[in-house]
N, C-alpha and C positions, 0 to 999 in steps of 0.2 A: 203326141199323146206321150206321156211317159208315166212310168211306175216308179215313184219315189216313196222313201219311207216317211211316215208320218212327221218324224223327227226333223228331216230335212224339209219337209213341206212347209212346217210351222216356222221355219229360219228363213223361209225364201222371201226375196223383195221383189221377186218379177211375177206381179199378177197378168190376168188376162188368157194365159195359156190353158190348154186344155190338160187336165191331168186325171189319174186314176188312182182312188184311194182303196186298199183291200186290208179288212181287219174285222175286229167284231164289236158288235154295237154294243155301248154301255148304257146309254138313254134315247129316249126318244120322247119328244113332247110336241103335241099338235095347238097350233093357233088357227085363226080362222083363214089366214093368207098364206100359212107356211108351216112345213113340218120340219123340225130341227133334230138331226141324228148325230149324235157323238160317237166318233169311231175310234178306237185304239188298236193300233197294231204290235205293241209290245216293244217298239223301237223306243219309246218315251215314256214316261209317267203321264204325259199330256194327251188330250182327244183332241180330234180336229173337229170341226162343225160342218155338217154337210147340211144344205138348205135345199129341200124339195117342195118345189109349187104344186098344190093339188090340181090336179087334171094333167099336170104335164108327166107324171110316174101312174102307171097302172094302180088300181086301187087294189087288186090281187096281190100286187107285189108289197105294196106299203103294209099290207095286213101282215106279212111273212118278216118285216123288218120289225124285230123286238129285241129286248135285250138278252144278249147272248147270241144272236144270230151273226153268221158269218157272211157278209157282204163286199161287193166292189160296187163302188160309186164312180162314175165317169161324170166329169163337169168341168166347169171353169172356176180357176183359181181366182179369188177377188179379195180386196180388202174387205174385212169383218167389219159388219154394221155395229157388232155388240161389243163387250168389254172382255179382256182376258186373253184373247190372241189377235194377232195382226191380220190373218187370212181364214178364210173359209171356203168352202167348196159350193159353188150353184150346181146340184145336181140336175143332169140331162138324161143319166141311164143309171138304174140302179140293178144288180143282178145278185141275187140271194143264193150262194154257195149251199149253205145249211141252216135252214130256220132253226129256233129253240123255242119249243112249247113254253109259253109263258105260266102255264099252270103247273109245270113241273122244274123248268130251269131254277136251279137253288140260288143264283146269285142274282137276285134281283136287287135294284139300287138302293139298298139301305146297310144299316151298319150290321155287321156279322162277327161273332166273336172267334178268337182265335183258335178256340178249342172245336167250335162247328167245323171252321175251314180245314182244320187236322182231318175231318172225316171226309172231306171232297178235295183231297190233295191234288186230284187230277184236274180239278178246276181252278184251284186257289191262284194259280200264277196269274189269272185274268184279273185278280183285284190290283188295286193301286198298291197297297201295302206289300205283296209277294211279288209283284212286278217289279218293283223298286229294288227289293232285297235281292231277288235272282240277278238284276243286271249288276248290282254292286259286288254281288260274288264273282260275277264273271270280270268285273273290272280288278278287284284283287288278285284273281288267279293270274289274270294277265301280267300284272305288276309284278307278281312272285316271279314269273319266268322271264320278264324283262329285267329286273333287278340282277337275278343270278347270272343271265345270259352277259349282261354289260359289265358283269364284274368277272367275267372268266371262269365261271363256274360250268361244268356238265352236267347235264340232266340224265341222272342215273335211273333206269325202271330195274328196281328190286322186285323180288317174288311176292306174290299174293300168298302163294303155298308154301308152308316152310314146315320144316320139322322141329324149330328151334324156337323158344321162348325168350324173346328179349328183354323181357322186363321182369320174367322171373315169378309173374303172379299166377301164372297158371290158368286165368280166366280166358280160354280161346275156344273158339269153334272149331270141331274136329270135321276133317275132309275124309270119306271115306267112300269107297264103293262097293263094299262088303254090303250083303243082305242082312238087314238087321234082324231079320225073323229067323235066319239060320246063320249064325254067327259062328265062324270056324274057331276052333279051340286048340292049345297046345295040350301037351300031356298033362302039365299041371292045372290045366282049367282055363287058364287065360285067353283073351281074344288073341287069334294069331294073326297079328297084324303082316306077317310076310306074304300072307295070301291077298292084302290090300293091293289097290293100283299101283303104289310106289314102293311096296315091299316094306312099309314101316308106318309109324304111326305119323300123321300129318296135320297141320292145323292151319286156320287162316291167320294171317301174320298180325302181330299186335303194334310192329314198328319195321322199318325198312334200314333201321341204324346198324345193324352188326354187318349186313351186306353193304351198306354204305361205306362203312369204314374201309371194307377192301376194295373199293373203287377208289377212295381217296388214297390209298398206299400205293397207287399206280397213276393215277390222274390229277393229284394234288387237291382240287377243289372239286367236289360233286355236290349234288342235291338230288334230293327224291321229293316227288309229290304225287301219293297215290292214297288208295283206300286202305284203312286199316280197321281192326275189329278187336271188340272186347265183349268177350260173354260173360259180362257183368250186370246181375239183377238187380239193377237200379232205375228206379223211375223219376230221377231229380230233373230240374230243369239244365241240368249242364253236362246230361251223360247222353250220349248215343251207343248203338252196338255197332253200327258201321258208320266211321267218319274219314275224314282225309287229313293226312297229316304232310307237313312238310320239313323235310330233316337234312340240313347242309352238314357235310361232314368235310373237315379241311386239315390235310397235312401240313405239319410245321406250325400250326398254332396252337398256341397256348391260353390259359384262361383269360388274360387279358384280351388277347386277339378276338377270341370268342366273345366276349361281352361287347367289344366296338363294334363287331358284325352285327349282333342282334339288334343294337340299338340302331345303327344305321339301316339296316332291312326294314324294321317295323316302321321306323319313319318315313321310308321312301314310298312304302306300301299305302299308308294312310295318306299320305301327302298326295299320292296318285289319286287316291279314290275321291279326296277334297277337290282336287281338280277336275276331275274327269267325270264325275257322278254327282255334280253340285246340285242340281234338280231333284234326283232322288233322296239326296241327304237331306235336303231343305223340307221334303215333305217328311221324312221320317222324323227330322228334328221338331217339326211342328206336331206329329202325331205323339211324339214322346210327352211334349209339353202339355197336351190334352190329357194324357195319360196320368201324369205327375199329379194334376189337379184332382182326382179322383182318390188319391192316397192322403194317409194322414200325414201331418205335417212333419213330424219326426221321421217319417219314411221316406219324404220327398227328396229327390237327388241335388245335389247342391250345383251341380253342372248341366248344362242342356247338352244334347248330342253333339252339335258342332264344337261347343266350348270344350267337351272331354277330348274330342278328336285333336283340336288345337293345344290342349293341355300336353298331349303325348309329344306333339310334333315340335312345339316351341320351346320344349323344357329339357334341359340335359339330365340324364336318368343319375338320380343319387345311386352311389355304389357303396354297399356296407356288407359285413360279414354276419353269418347267421347269429354269432355270439353276440355281436354289438346290436343285432335285432332282438334277440332276445332281452338283454338288458334293458333296452327301450321299452318293450311291452311289460316288463316288469315293474318299471318306473310310471307307466301311464296309469291316469285316472280309470279308465274303464277296467283295468286289472285289480287296482285298489278298492275300487267300489263294488268289485264283483259282477261286473256287467259283461264279461266275457262269457259266452256259452262254454267256451272249452278251455281247459288250465293252460297255464303259460309255465314251462320251465325248460331248462338246456335238456335237449333230445328229441323234444316232440316235434312231429311233422306239422309245420304252422298250417293252421285252419285259414278259410278265406276271411275271417273275420278280423284275423291278426294283419294279413297281409293287407287289407283294404284300409286298417288303422295307420299302419306306417305309410301307405302312400298317399291317403285322402287326408289324414289327420295331423300326422306328425310332420312330415316330409313336404306334403302337398306338390309332390313331384313323382314321376314313375320310378321304382327303385328294383334295384339289381341285388339280389341277396347272394352271398358266395360262402364256400367253404362249410356246407352242413356235415352233422353228424355222419360218420361212415355207415353206422347201423342203419339208418334210415334211407339210404340211397342204393342205386343199383350197383352190381357187382363191376361194371366195367368202369367206374369212375376212378381217376388218378387219386391215389392216396397221398396225403400233404404228410410231411415230416412233422414229429412229434414237437409240440408247442406248449410254453407255459401259459400262455394267453387263452388256450382252449380247455374245456372241460373232459375232452375225451377226443379220440381220434377223428379226424376229419377226412372230406375228399373235396378235390376240385370242381364243386359243383357249382351251377349258377341257375337262378330262378328270375325272370322278368315279371314284375307286378305292375299291373295296371288299375285305374281307378274304377271302381265299379264291378270288377271280375277277379281280382286277384293275380294269381299266376297265368300268364299267356304263354310263356315260353319256359321251358325247362331245358338244361343241356350240362356240359362239362367238359374239362378235358378229360380226354379217355387215358386208361392205364395203359403204358407203352412199356413197361418192364414184366418181361416172361414170368419171372418167378414169382413177383407179387400178384398178376392175375389170376395166373393157375392155384395159388393158395385161397385166393378170394373166391374162384369159381367153387372150390371144394367147400369152404366155409359156407357158402349160402346153399349147399346141396345140390349143385349140379354136376352131372357126370361129364367129366374133362374130354371124353370121349365124343360127346356129342357136339362138342364145340371145336373139335379138332383144326378144323379150317380156320375158325377165328384165332385160335391160340398162336398158329403156326405163322401169323402176321406179326407176332411179337417177337418170333426167332429169326424170320426172313428179313432181314431189313428193317426192322422196327424203327418208327419216327413219332417224334411229339406230334400229337394230333387232339382235335376238338372238335366239338360239333353240337347241335341243338335239334330240339323238335318243337314245332308249332302245330296245335292243333287248329286246321283250317277253319272249321265251324266256330271254334272260340273266337277266332280273329274276326269272322263275319258277324258273329254276336255282338262283338265290341263296335264294330264299325257302324252296324245298322241300330243299334240301341233295343234291338228285341229282347225280350225278356225269357225266352225260352230256346234253346238250341234246336229243338223239332222244328223251330219254324225258319231256320237260315239254311236248310238243306232241302232239296225239292221233295224227296219222299225219304221221312225219319225210319230208321229201323231201331225199335226199342223192344223190350220183355213184351210178349204176347202180341206184338204188332208187327207185320210185315206184307201189310195192304199195298197195292198199286205196284 
């Protein structure tokens, strides 16, 4: 007798052996001569059918075998008499580890809304949709580590608790051990953070980039992959308060090298998912097709899920400057007809509708935009020399734009000139003393370097075709919501 995952049992060509199946009951139906139980253990989107003959299994046991119950079935692996799978298990013995009261178990075999499933996030991984999403999430995470390892990068663990704000947005969660009911005060009346655990103000990180750059200045090529946090009071389908970021940083890389890496990287991980998660992606592709049928024709996507993924893998990314993109948008029909919700002019931070027009309508390929206005980008981006073709100062930034989602990667060549970086830090209102360690890397052996950030949930959202970012992370953290 052997215990194998259902995924392996379904692929087995050897029948007649005694096997044990362990998992959760999805459905149970009874006929005059047999009881059919569909079991899933999470190893695959598919269930395996077990067949119990009345009288062979105790009625007391069979009464406990209901949807949601956890069971172990021992029996003979035989060729399936029905369609849909090659093998099934003829049950000789059933053990119920944990019954599930059918009157209370919320995941009965029927269609449930995603909103309802968010309310029972502790159970939603048992559904086909969320089982598929979580397996794909794992596949993508593994592919990311494999890609960087195989390309000579070192995995750097950057701190979750930090005293710096890498993005300068100020939307950070404070970390403190102070008694909020009896806060210590300075003589001036301000909170005395010298009495806090770290002796200063600290927060949850919004990015591992700055520390990642320090690693690249010694190890040449590093990447981070860890949780990050934004205290942004947003309830959109694209925002989370806690999410995961992948941030490679590379010494001796300039903007062109950075673009080459970003394109090769995302193509690799998506191709890996297409190869390794075919069953789950096929299910989600069909799910999305059914969902699209419920939308108005003008709101329906032109690409199915699998088509969208191959769209990225099979096309060279178009590379244009921000200024060229603005000119294209100004000449576009949506702009001339007033169909864009947001205005178009040089100096704006492009909105998703602008990015998607460039990708889906104009070029019909993924796009990398470069050389953004200095005023709308972070302090650490390398400043370009003045150019007559630009309408203002620009930096060597790059954004990778995908269909259906807009920006998926943001990065830049980093400013390696000490004086320019120091002036920019002061210009944006950051105290240089708070970043003394970051600035020193520009004084002690500075080098050209570059990097980018990819929000992991954005990637999972794109690959799975889900419509809400709260549905691609096991336990979403959003404003007024920190359950489970």
